[in-house]
N, C-alpha and C positions, 0 to 999 in steps of 0.2 A: 672161907666162910660162905655158906649157902644163903642166898637172899630169900626172905620170906615173901609170901604172896603180896602183901601190902607194899613192900619195897619195889617189887617188880611192876606192880600196877602203877605206882607213882612214877617210876622211870619211863614207862610207856606213855603215860599221860603227859609228862613233862616234854618229851620229844615231840609228841603230837601237837601240843600247844605252841611249840616253837616252829611249827610247820614242817617238821621232819618225820612225817608219818612213815615214809619209806625206810628211813634209818631205824625207826622204832620196830618195824616188822623185821628188818634184817637182824637186828640185835637181840630181840626178845621172843621171837616166835620159833617154834620147831619147824623143820623143813616140811614135815607132813601134816602140819596144822590145817584144819578144815575151817573155812570161813563161810558161814551160812547167811544168806540174805533173808529178809522177812517174807519173801515170796517162796522160800524153800530151796531156791537155787543155791549151789555151793561151788566154791573153788577149793580143790583138795590139796593144795600145796602153797607154801610160802612164795614160790616162784610165780604161780598163777595169780595170787593176790597182788604181788608186786606189779605184775604186768597190767592187771586190772586198774590199780590205782594210778599208775603212770598214765594210762590212757584216759582215765577220768580227769586227772589234773591237766593233761595236755588239752583235752576238750574244753575245760574251763578257760584255759589261757587263750585258746583260739577264739572262743566266743566273746571274750572281753577284750582281747588284744593286749593283755598285760599279765604279769605274773600274779597268781592267785594264792592266797592263804586260805585254807579251808578251816573253819571253826567247827571241830568235831565235838566240842564240849556240849553243844546244844543237842546232840543226837540222843535218842532214847534207845534203850536196850530192853528186850523182853525179860 
C-alpha cells in the first residue's frame, strides 16, 4: 500500500522530533532531492544534506561539549 503525503509527513516529523533527523532523511527523501536554504543556496542530493546536517550537529556538540537535540518544530518554512 502506498503511503499518502500526510502519512509521510507525519513519519518524517516523528523521527525529527525524536532527534533522528538523519534517519528521517535516509528513509523518506529521494536520493536526488534538493534542499534549499532561505538564502537561495542549495544542496542537490540526500548525501549532501546528510553531510551538512552531520557537520551542523557535530558543531553544536563541540560548542556545548555535550550531545545536542535540535528542536526543528520551531522552524518556519516559506
